[in-house]
C-alpha positions, 0 to 999 in steps of 0.5 A: 931281947931275942927275936927272929929277924926277916931279911926281905932282900935275901929272901923275897918270900918275906916281903909278903906281910901275910907270910910274916904274920903266919910265921909269927902266929905259928911260934909257940913262944911259951913252949920255947921258953919252957924247953930252952930256958927252963921257964926263965923268960918272958914272951914278947910281941913287940921289940920293947921288953917289960920295964922300958918306956912304951912297953905294952903287952898284947891284949889277949893270949890265944892257944897255940892251936888257935894261932896255928889255925889262924896262920893257916887260914890267912895263908889260904886267904892270900892264895897260898896252897897247902900240899899235905903230902909234902907238908909245904905251902906254895903260891903262884906269882905270875909264872913263878911258883914260890915255896914257903921255905927258908934258912934260919941262921943262929949262933952256936951258943946252946940256948940260941941253937936250942931255940932255933930248932924249936922254931923249926919245929913250930914252923914245921907244924904250920908247913913252913920249912926252915933249915937251921944253920949254926955258926960260931959266934964270931963267924955269925957276926962277921959273915952273916949279921954285918953283911946282912947275908941271911934269910932269917936270923935268930939273934939277941940284942941288948937294949941297955938301961934306957931301952932306946929302940933308935939304933935297932929300928931307925932306917938310918941304921940299916947298914953295918955298923948300924944295928937295924938287922931286919933292914926295917924302913918306915918313915912314920917310925923314923919320925917317932924315934926322932921325936922321942930323941928330942923329947925331954918329958919322960911321959911324952917320950913313953907315949911316943914309944907306945906309938912306935910299938904299935907301928912295929906290931902292924909291920911284923919285921 
């Protein structure tokens, strides 16, 4: 599973769920798969890939243009102001002016690097300015991922045969060597994952993972 992880600790602009939602809507996933992977990929809207317990696909798929229009509309409604001359969004919070701009870290692996630049293009169409930083794979893990020193990170995670999301999304795994890269913390999700670990019925476990998927979808971490 390849995804963008938002780090609210390093980049406070990501603490705004509207920003996270707008950035998600602006990404043209199909175009990225076609350009970077020659079509060999599946778009995901949740952390669980097809074939894993609890996987569920989004109900409807809208066009990239419709999603972009929605992204712009929700930013405007949340008091973000767009300047067409600079193609940037800004928002005044008390005496501070926030700008919708951030760094995106990724690996030098060809596909990851290509996707990172595709992401930059998609966000640029919205008016969100991303600066791509490419690292040697070893350096990325040691200096960026493990200490959580990034604004946004495009990275891959191997879920394994059972597709257990616990190591990647339980709050106890937020710090290295845990794999919860987005430092995601949600007490309800923790409870669901704890219950799923203890559940012996595959059908009941799948139902719990569906609940997990739905909670994550609300938070857009």
